[in-house]
Backbone as CSV, one residue per row, in Angstrom:
resi,resn,N_x,N_y,N_z,CA_x,CA_y,CA_z,C_x,C_y,C_z
1,MET,0.840,-1.188,0.000,0.000,0.000,0.000,0.880,1.244,0.000
2,ALA,0.522,2.216,-0.820,1.325,3.428,-0.939,1.302,4.243,0.343
3,SER,2.442,4.831,0.686,2.509,5.712,1.844,1.695,6.973,1.565
4,LYS,1.023,7.466,2.593,0.157,8.625,2.458,0.866,9.866,2.996
5,VAL,0.984,10.903,2.159,1.676,12.134,2.530,0.693,13.300,2.499
6,LEU,0.665,14.072,3.571,-0.169,15.270,3.632,0.705,16.501,3.432
7,ILE,0.392,17.299,2.419,1.103,18.544,2.139,0.260,19.705,2.666
8,VAL,0.870,20.541,3.493,0.171,21.712,4.030,0.943,22.950,3.576
9,GLU,0.407,23.618,2.578,1.106,24.748,1.935,0.068,25.681,1.329
10,ASP,0.123,26.963,1.712,-0.889,27.892,1.198,-0.543,28.473,-0.164
11,GLU,0.706,28.360,-0.578,1.099,28.849,-1.899,0.711,27.803,-2.947
12,GLU,-0.272,28.125,-3.773,-0.856,27.134,-4.675,0.168,26.528,-5.635
13,THR,1.031,27.350,-6.202,2.003,26.837,-7.175,2.898,25.786,-6.553
14,LEU,3.414,26.079,-5.366,4.288,25.116,-4.690,3.503,23.889,-4.256
15,ARG,2.295,24.093,-3.760,1.475,22.965,-3.322,1.213,22.002,-4.466
16,GLU,0.871,22.530,-5.624,0.599,21.678,-6.775,1.866,20.984,-7.274
17,ALA,3.004,21.690,-7.200,4.270,21.088,-7.618,4.646,19.924,-6.704
18,LEU,4.425,20.109,-5.421,4.706,19.031,-4.471,3.775,17.847,-4.703
19,LYS,2.499,18.114,-4.916,1.538,17.044,-5.181,1.938,16.250,-6.413
20,TYR,2.319,16.957,-7.467,2.675,16.300,-8.725,3.923,15.428,-8.560
21,ASN,4.971,15.996,-7.965,6.236,15.276,-7.852,6.158,14.093,-6.897
22,LEU,5.473,14.246,-5.788,5.348,13.128,-4.854,4.389,12.071,-5.387
23,GLY,3.375,12.506,-6.122,2.483,11.549,-6.765,3.219,10.674,-7.762
24,ARG,4.152,11.271,-8.493,4.956,10.512,-9.460,5.854,9.493,-8.774
25,GLU,6.185,9.742,-7.493,7.012,8.806,-6.735,6.197,7.640,-6.176
26,GLY,4.886,7.682,-6.384,4.041,6.579,-5.934,3.314,6.806,-4.626
27,TYR,3.460,8.003,-4.049,2.781,8.291,-2.792,1.321,8.675,-3.044
28,THR,0.470,8.386,-2.079,-0.879,8.924,-2.065,-0.799,10.298,-1.429
29,VAL,-1.179,11.338,-2.155,-0.942,12.709,-1.694,-2.246,13.412,-1.340
30,LEU,-2.273,13.982,-0.143,-3.379,14.826,0.310,-2.841,16.243,0.441
31,ALA,-3.707,17.242,0.398,-3.228,18.623,0.473,-4.201,19.502,1.237
32,ALA,-3.633,20.464,1.960,-4.413,21.474,2.673,-3.742,22.821,2.482
33,ALA,-4.543,23.879,2.433,-4.017,25.217,2.183,-4.023,26.100,3.426
34,ASP,-4.538,25.584,4.541,-4.554,26.387,5.764,-4.435,25.480,6.981
35,GLY,-4.180,26.084,8.148,-3.955,25.331,9.359,-5.123,24.496,9.840
36,PRO,-6.330,25.061,9.957,-7.470,24.271,10.429,-7.763,23.053,9.548
37,ARG,-7.672,23.243,8.225,-7.910,22.116,7.317,-6.824,21.051,7.478
38,ALA,-5.599,21.471,7.752,-4.497,20.532,7.962,-4.776,19.629,9.164
39,VAL,-5.216,20.234,10.260,-5.521,19.462,11.466,-6.663,18.489,11.187
40,GLU,-7.692,18.967,10.493,-8.851,18.131,10.161,-8.444,16.932,9.301
41,LEU,-7.667,17.198,8.248,-7.244,16.118,7.349,-6.330,15.122,8.056
42,ALA,-5.400,15.642,8.846,-4.453,14.755,9.534,-5.185,13.794,10.461
43,ARG,-6.156,14.301,11.178,-6.895,13.446,12.107,-7.789,12.457,11.389
44,ALA,-8.360,12.876,10.271,-9.280,12.003,9.542,-8.552,10.950,8.710
45,GLU,-7.427,11.339,8.092,-6.757,10.461,7.135,-5.550,9.725,7.694
46,GLN,-5.037,10.159,8.848,-3.880,9.506,9.472,-2.731,9.279,8.469
47,PRO,-2.178,10.353,7.912,-1.092,10.201,6.935,0.166,9.614,7.566
48,HIS,1.023,9.071,6.715,2.287,8.509,7.194,3.353,9.588,7.376
49,LEU,3.152,10.746,6.746,4.110,11.848,6.848,3.395,13.153,6.513
50,ILE,3.806,14.244,7.170,3.231,15.568,6.904,4.334,16.532,6.505
51,ILE,4.143,17.216,5.378,5.027,18.308,4.961,4.293,19.591,5.321
52,LEU,4.853,20.366,6.237,4.109,21.449,6.879,4.818,22.792,6.723
53,ASP,4.174,23.704,6.004,4.699,25.063,5.887,4.445,25.810,7.201
54,ILE,5.325,26.747,7.537,5.177,27.507,8.772,4.159,28.641,8.620
55,MET,4.268,29.400,7.546,3.393,30.558,7.350,2.085,30.124,6.699
56,LEU,1.034,29.964,7.528,-0.254,29.482,7.042,-1.378,30.372,7.572
57,PRO,-2.463,30.490,6.820,-3.637,31.205,7.342,-4.392,30.333,8.344
58,GLY,-5.132,30.976,9.224,-5.939,30.247,10.205,-5.136,29.865,11.424
59,LEU,-4.268,28.899,11.273,-3.306,28.470,12.294,-1.951,28.372,11.620
60,ASP,-0.902,28.894,12.241,0.408,28.753,11.599,0.942,27.338,11.818
61,GLY,2.017,27.029,11.114,2.562,25.682,11.165,3.012,25.256,12.546
62,PHE,3.527,26.182,13.332,3.950,25.853,14.686,2.764,25.366,15.517
63,GLU,1.628,26.062,15.407,0.442,25.686,16.166,-0.129,24.358,15.674
64,VAL,-0.117,24.153,14.358,-0.578,22.878,13.801,0.277,21.735,14.347
65,CYS,1.585,21.937,14.353,2.508,20.928,14.862,2.227,20.632,16.328
66,ARG,2.035,21.678,17.115,1.772,21.501,18.548,0.482,20.713,18.787
67,ILE,-0.558,21.027,18.024,-1.848,20.346,18.181,-1.737,18.868,17.810
68,LEU,-1.111,18.582,16.665,-1.031,17.199,16.192,-0.132,16.336,17.056
69,ARG,0.895,16.939,17.639,1.810,16.160,18.464,1.178,15.664,19.761
70,LYS,0.019,16.201,20.118,-0.647,15.747,21.328,-1.150,14.318,21.198
71,ASP,-1.512,13.915,19.960,-2.086,12.579,19.808,-1.598,11.832,18.578
72,MET,-0.559,12.347,17.898,-0.045,11.667,16.717,1.475,11.635,16.748
73,THR,2.058,10.544,16.253,3.515,10.428,16.184,4.026,10.477,14.741
74,VAL,3.159,10.889,13.826,3.519,10.943,12.410,4.743,11.844,12.199
75,PRO,5.692,11.450,11.342,6.835,12.315,11.036,6.365,13.629,10.406
76,ILE,6.966,14.740,10.843,6.606,16.054,10.326,7.862,16.741,9.783
77,LEU,7.793,17.140,8.522,8.864,17.897,7.873,8.375,19.325,7.702
78,ILE,9.001,20.277,8.385,8.532,21.654,8.290,9.274,22.404,7.186
79,LEU,8.549,23.318,6.547,9.111,24.187,5.519,9.088,25.617,6.041
80,THR,10.190,26.316,5.896,10.241,27.702,6.329,10.945,28.556,5.288
81,ALA,10.438,29.754,5.072,11.047,30.670,4.113,12.185,31.435,4.746
82,LYS,12.320,31.323,6.057,13.356,32.052,6.766,14.507,31.125,7.138
83,ASP,15.707,31.553,6.858,16.871,30.760,7.223,17.370,31.235,8.587
84,GLU,16.477,31.127,9.583,16.800,31.590,10.916,16.768,30.420,11.891
85,GLU,17.785,30.350,12.731,17.900,29.251,13.682,16.708,29.174,14.619
86,VAL,16.148,30.331,14.985,15.037,30.334,15.940,13.833,29.595,15.378
87,ASP,13.555,29.736,14.075,12.432,29.032,13.454,12.660,27.524,13.482
88,LYS,13.879,27.125,13.149,14.200,25.702,13.109,14.086,25.081,14.496
89,VAL,14.677,25.763,15.478,14.661,25.235,16.842,13.243,25.164,17.388
90,LEU,12.444,26.207,17.155,11.068,26.202,17.641,10.283,25.061,17.016
91,GLY,10.452,24.863,15.709,9.763,23.765,15.043,10.148,22.426,15.628
92,LEU,11.433,22.212,15.879,11.899,20.952,16.441,11.418,20.770,17.873
93,GLU,11.394,21.849,18.632,10.937,21.750,20.009,9.448,21.440,20.098
94,LEU,8.702,21.807,19.072,7.269,21.520,19.051,6.970,20.130,18.513
95,GLY,7.996,19.426,18.031,7.791,18.039,17.624,8.066,17.709,16.181
96,ALA,8.568,18.663,15.388,8.917,18.349,14.001,10.136,17.436,13.976
97,ASP,10.233,16.627,12.923,11.339,15.678,12.811,12.446,16.157,11.883
98,ASP,12.138,17.100,11.005,13.131,17.610,10.065,12.622,18.946,9.551
99,TYR,13.482,19.701,8.905,13.075,20.977,8.342,13.826,21.228,7.040
100,MET,13.234,22.047,6.191,13.882,22.508,4.970,13.586,23.986,4.807
101,THR,14.575,24.729,4.318,14.427,26.160,4.109,14.165,26.439,2.633
102,LYS,13.136,27.226,2.356,12.837,27.617,0.980,13.864,28.648,0.507
103,PRO,14.235,28.617,-0.772,13.857,27.614,-1.779,14.670,26.330,-1.600
104,PHE,14.113,25.229,-2.061,14.792,23.938,-1.953,14.611,23.181,-3.260
105,SER,15.460,22.189,-3.467,15.330,21.378,-4.673,14.325,20.256,-4.419
106,MET,13.537,19.935,-5.431,12.551,18.869,-5.298,13.252,17.529,-5.061
107,ARG,14.431,17.388,-5.636,15.180,16.143,-5.450,15.550,15.947,-3.984
108,GLU,15.995,17.031,-3.324,16.352,16.925,-1.910,15.120,16.649,-1.065
109,LEU,14.009,17.307,-1.376,12.798,17.071,-0.595,12.352,15.616,-0.697
110,LYS,12.400,15.056,-1.898,11.990,13.663,-2.063,12.911,12.727,-1.278
111,ALA,14.196,13.074,-1.217,15.141,12.263,-0.450,14.828,12.346,1.036
112,ARG,14.470,13.537,1.516,14.131,13.712,2.926,12.861,12.940,3.268
113,VAL,11.873,12.997,2.383,10.622,12.277,2.602,10.890,10.775,2.707
114,LYS,11.679,10.262,1.804,11.982,8.827,1.815,12.719,8.436,3.090
115,ALA,13.673,9.282,3.517,14.441,8.990,4.727,13.557,8.991,5.965
116,LEU,12.643,9.957,6.061,11.745,10.027,7.214,10.801,8.834,7.263
117,LEU,10.286,8.434,6.127,9.398,7.275,6.082,10.150,6.002,6.443
118,ARG,11.383,5.903,5.950,12.192,4.720,6.263,12.461,4.636,7.761
119,ARG,12.840,5.769,8.348,13.168,5.764,9.777,11.945,5.543,10.653
120,SER,10.776,5.912,10.158,9.559,5.717,10.962,8.999,4.309,10.803
121,GLY,9.634,3.504,9.943,9.210,2.124,9.785,8.166,1.908,8.721
122,ILE,7.830,2.943,7.942,6.821,2.796,6.890,7.414,2.130,5.653
123,VAL,8.616,2.537,5.290,9.294,2.000,4.116,10.293,0.944,4.559
124,GLU,10.553,-0.012,3.704,11.518,-1.071,3.944,11.110,-1.922,5.141
125,ALA,10.108,-2.732,4.939,9.597,-3.559,6.021,10.628,-4.546,6.550
126,GLU,11.550,-4.958,5.670,12.585,-5.882,6.095,13.734,-5.094,6.698
127,ARG,13.711,-4.885,8.007,14.749,-4.142,8.687,15.460,-5.063,9.662
128,ALA,16.668,-4.675,10.048,17.414,-5.478,11.010,16.651,-5.592,12.326
129,GLU,15.898,-4.520,12.686,15.176,-4.541,13.946,14.092,-5.607,13.984
130,ASP,13.653,-6.070,12.807,12.587,-7.058,12.774,12.983,-8.330,13.516
131,HIS,14.282,-8.587,13.610,14.761,-9.817,14.241,15.492,-9.517,15.544
132,GLU,15.392,-8.306,16.024,16.071,-7.919,17.252,15.198,-8.254,18.446
133,PRO,15.777,-8.866,19.488,14.980,-9.179,20.673,14.529,-7.914,21.392
134,VAL,13.492,-8.071,22.198,13.009,-6.948,22.991,14.092,-6.554,23.993
135,ILE,14.358,-5.251,24.095,15.353,-4.749,25.045,14.633,-4.410,26.343
136,VAL,15.117,-4.964,27.438,14.502,-4.731,28.747,15.540,-4.102,29.669
137,LEU,15.238,-2.904,30.156,16.091,-2.192,31.111,15.220,-1.817,32.304
138,GLY,15.236,-2.659,33.318,14.333,-2.453,34.441,12.901,-2.646,33.984
139,ASP,12.041,-1.652,34.216,10.656,-1.762,33.757,10.436,-1.068,32.417
140,LEU,11.541,-0.697,31.764,11.482,-0.120,30.422,11.686,-1.221,29.397
141,CYS,10.710,-1.385,28.495,10.797,-2.420,27.455,10.686,-1.764,26.082
142,ILE,11.613,-2.138,25.188,11.632,-1.578,23.843,11.539,-2.723,22.849
143,ASP,10.428,-2.796,22.129,10.212,-3.805,21.099,10.521,-3.155,19.758
144,ALA,11.732,-3.402,19.241,12.169,-2.737,18.014,11.344,-3.147,16.813
145,ALA,10.984,-4.429,16.735,10.234,-4.911,15.572,8.872,-4.245,15.473
146,ARG,8.223,-4.051,16.600,6.880,-3.444,16.617,6.940,-1.951,16.907
147,ARG,8.159,-1.431,17.122,8.356,-0.020,17.451,7.435,0.382,18.607
148,ARG,7.502,-0.433,19.653,6.615,-0.259,20.809,7.461,-0.112,22.069
149,VAL,7.117,0.872,22.887,7.833,1.121,24.131,6.839,1.105,25.286
150,THR,7.194,0.407,26.361,6.368,0.410,27.560,7.230,0.727,28.782
151,VAL,6.628,1.375,29.747,7.243,1.647,31.042,6.290,1.130,32.102
152,ALA,6.753,0.149,32.883,5.894,-0.492,33.888,4.601,-0.999,33.249
153,ALA,4.747,-1.620,32.082,3.631,-2.215,31.329,2.690,-1.186,30.733
154,ARG,3.021,0.099,30.834,2.192,1.156,30.240,2.825,1.613,28.941
155,GLU,2.064,1.563,27.835,2.631,1.939,26.547,2.889,3.440,26.481
156,VAL,4.045,3.775,25.912,4.453,5.170,25.760,4.548,5.484,24.270
157,LEU,3.855,6.508,23.826,3.878,6.890,22.423,5.048,7.830,22.156
158,LEU,5.911,7.434,21.221,7.081,8.229,20.877,7.034,8.637,19.412
159,ALA,7.485,9.846,19.126,7.665,10.283,17.753,8.830,9.494,17.145
160,PRO,8.907,9.407,15.817,9.940,8.585,15.178,11.364,8.842,15.668
161,LYS,11.765,10.124,15.743,13.127,10.418,16.169,13.340,10.093,17.644
162,GLU,12.313,10.275,18.452,12.417,9.910,19.858,12.671,8.410,19.989
163,PHE,11.937,7.624,19.215,12.106,6.176,19.270,13.508,5.772,18.811
164,GLU,13.962,6.335,17.696,15.282,5.981,17.171,16.384,6.339,18.164
165,LEU,16.251,7.489,18.810,17.251,7.912,19.780,17.251,6.984,20.994
166,LEU,16.074,6.664,21.510,15.984,5.762,22.651,16.550,4.388,22.317
167,LEU,16.197,3.877,21.149,16.676,2.557,20.741,18.188,2.543,20.607
168,TYR,18.752,3.599,20.028,20.204,3.653,19.856,20.914,3.648,21.211
169,LEU,20.420,4.425,22.158,21.003,4.448,23.498,20.851,3.094,24.183
170,ALA,19.663,2.500,24.043,19.355,1.261,24.763,20.137,0.060,24.251
171,ARG,20.620,0.123,23.031,21.413,-0.987,22.491,22.779,-1.090,23.182
172,SER,23.189,-0.023,23.851,24.487,-0.019,24.548,24.321,0.612,25.933
173,PRO,23.590,-0.029,26.825,23.364,0.560,28.149,24.679,0.782,28.892
174,GLY,24.780,1.936,29.524,25.982,2.270,30.272,27.041,2.985,29.460
175,ARG,26.950,2.910,28.158,27.947,3.573,27.313,27.577,5.049,27.157
176,VAL,28.592,5.905,27.240,28.370,7.341,27.101,28.546,7.738,25.637
177,PHE,27.550,8.441,25.097,27.596,8.928,23.722,27.692,10.450,23.724
178,THR,28.521,10.987,22.855,28.569,12.436,22.706,27.355,12.893,21.911
179,ARG,27.025,14.169,22.023,25.925,14.724,21.242,26.205,14.594,19.753
180,GLU,27.450,14.815,19.367,27.817,14.739,17.947,27.616,13.329,17.407
181,GLU,27.957,12.329,18.217,27.786,10.942,17.779,26.312,10.598,17.634
182,LEU,25.509,11.018,18.602,24.070,10.750,18.521,23.449,11.450,17.318
183,LEU,23.895,12.679,17.074,23.382,13.428,15.930,23.696,12.699,14.635
184,ASP,24.913,12.190,14.526,25.341,11.510,13.307,24.627,10.167,13.130
185,ARG,24.502,9.400,14.217,23.946,8.052,14.112,22.433,8.037,14.001
186,VAL,21.756,8.960,14.650,20.287,8.960,14.646,19.714,9.834,13.541
187,TRP,20.300,11.025,13.349,19.784,11.942,12.328,20.479,11.766,10.984
188,GLY,21.704,11.290,10.986,22.412,11.036,9.743,23.293,12.188,9.322
189,TYR,24.264,11.870,8.487,25.252,12.858,8.061,24.632,14.001,7.269
190,GLU,23.448,13.767,6.677,22.841,14.812,5.858,22.120,15.861,6.705
191,TRP,21.977,15.598,7.993,21.263,16.520,8.863,22.067,17.796,9.065
192,ALA,21.422,18.942,8.868,22.116,20.222,8.965,21.886,20.927,10.293
193,GLY,21.079,20.329,11.168,20.797,20.960,12.458,21.948,20.825,13.432
194,GLY,21.907,21.585,14.514,22.957,21.556,15.515,22.678,20.539,16.607
195,THR,23.628,20.430,17.553,23.517,19.434,18.612,22.401,19.755,19.604
196,ARG,21.876,20.969,19.587,20.760,21.289,20.475,19.568,20.391,20.182
197,THR,19.468,19.932,18.943,18.397,19.004,18.573,18.432,17.764,19.463
198,VAL,19.625,17.267,19.746,19.766,16.096,20.614,19.241,16.416,22.010
199,ASP,19.626,17.558,22.554,19.182,17.949,23.888,17.658,18.043,23.966
200,VAL,17.055,18.591,22.914,15.598,18.735,22.879,14.921,17.370,22.911
201,HIS,15.412,16.442,22.107,14.799,15.111,22.062,15.055,14.329,23.348
202,ILE,16.197,14.516,23.966,16.460,13.888,25.264,15.447,14.391,26.286
203,ARG,15.175,15.701,26.261,14.199,16.273,27.189,12.820,15.661,26.972
204,TRP,12.425,15.511,25.695,11.116,14.897,25.410,11.053,13.468,25.935
205,LEU,12.130,12.700,25.690,12.153,11.313,26.150,12.031,11.241,27.666
206,ARG,12.752,12.098,28.357,12.683,12.098,29.815,11.268,12.395,30.304
207,GLU,10.587,13.304,29.619,9.222,13.647,30.019,8.282,12.455,29.862
208,LYS,8.634,11.514,28.975,7.758,10.385,28.700,8.126,9.112,29.456
209,ILE,9.418,8.936,29.794,9.819,7.652,30.392,10.393,7.769,31.794
210,GLU,10.649,8.977,32.266,11.205,9.162,33.603,10.090,9.389,34.623
211,SER,10.266,8.854,35.830,9.313,9.113,36.908,9.358,10.580,37.306
212,ASP,10.573,11.142,37.335,10.762,12.559,37.647,11.723,13.140,36.607
213,PRO,11.191,13.740,35.541,12.047,14.258,34.469,13.088,15.273,34.939
214,SER,12.806,15.960,36.034,13.773,16.938,36.547,14.959,16.262,37.231
215,ARG,14.783,14.990,37.598,15.865,14.201,38.191,15.937,12.854,37.468
216,PRO,16.392,12.860,36.233,16.362,11.636,35.421,17.229,10.521,35.989
217,ALA,16.659,9.319,35.988,17.388,8.148,36.465,17.669,7.153,35.358
218,ARG,16.966,7.300,34.227,17.176,6.370,33.111,18.196,6.936,32.117
219,ILE,17.881,8.104,31.561,18.797,8.751,30.610,19.567,9.821,31.378
220,VAL,20.842,9.566,31.569,21.658,10.384,32.456,22.599,11.274,31.648
221,THR,22.737,12.515,32.082,23.691,13.432,31.472,25.072,13.209,32.086
222,VAL,26.072,13.039,31.240,27.457,12.948,31.693,28.091,14.284,31.371
223,ARG,28.309,15.085,32.375,28.741,16.463,32.212,29.987,16.573,31.340
224,GLY,29.903,17.450,30.338,31.033,17.689,29.459,31.234,16.650,28.378
225,VAL,30.372,15.621,28.371,30.527,14.547,27.370,29.246,14.363,26.560
226,GLY,28.208,13.879,27.220,26.959,13.606,26.493,25.962,12.889,27.352
227,TYR,25.440,11.772,26.843,24.372,11.037,27.535,24.614,9.550,27.537
228,LYS,23.999,8.869,28.515,23.987,7.408,28.547,22.654,6.956,29.114
229,ILE,22.296,5.727,28.831,21.098,5.141,29.428,21.550,4.081,30.424
230,GLU,20.952,4.089,31.587,21.341,3.144,32.628,20.822,1.755,32.309
231,GLY,21.636,0.744,32.611,21.249,-0.624,32.351,20.326,-1.182,33.423
């Protein structure tokens, strides 16, 4: 079954170009021209990925991202016309998984879409994780094949990058990873964001899996180095 992509872009020319190019790649493409319609479509159609412009009528992209992240873990790729770090960081802190600055090449966008779908488990069903045993660290259980995480038997919903980061740490409990290493291994060499992205995702993970996020006992900061997960 074709992956379903929701494009949220108020500029008609760009929206139609994205629909055409992604449709040619075999995706089922949905489109919205404003924030409220984006939220409505996302909830009704449950797309596998959302391409989300920041400057939108009704609700801006940041607000759309914040609303959808409350109950959806779908990968979100934000588009911004501004090459400003504050826009990128705010988008990532609200739950976006990647960003692109306009203007961009359609070839690069298609590559980003494919990478996000692959990492979220939509593309390439035959993955190494399919045969990986469940990782158990105390009452934290990570089922890589089913991309399922539980804490004390309670399921925890994680966004794609949150899951990948947790899984990478959990494969080597007790080992300290630098921010640069985590950025390279989880986000990939093509990622243009800074190491603050790692800190943001660590904070999100702590809020979801720690009993007291202000005093983390699972994902520990090693001052001056990076992070580790306790075995």
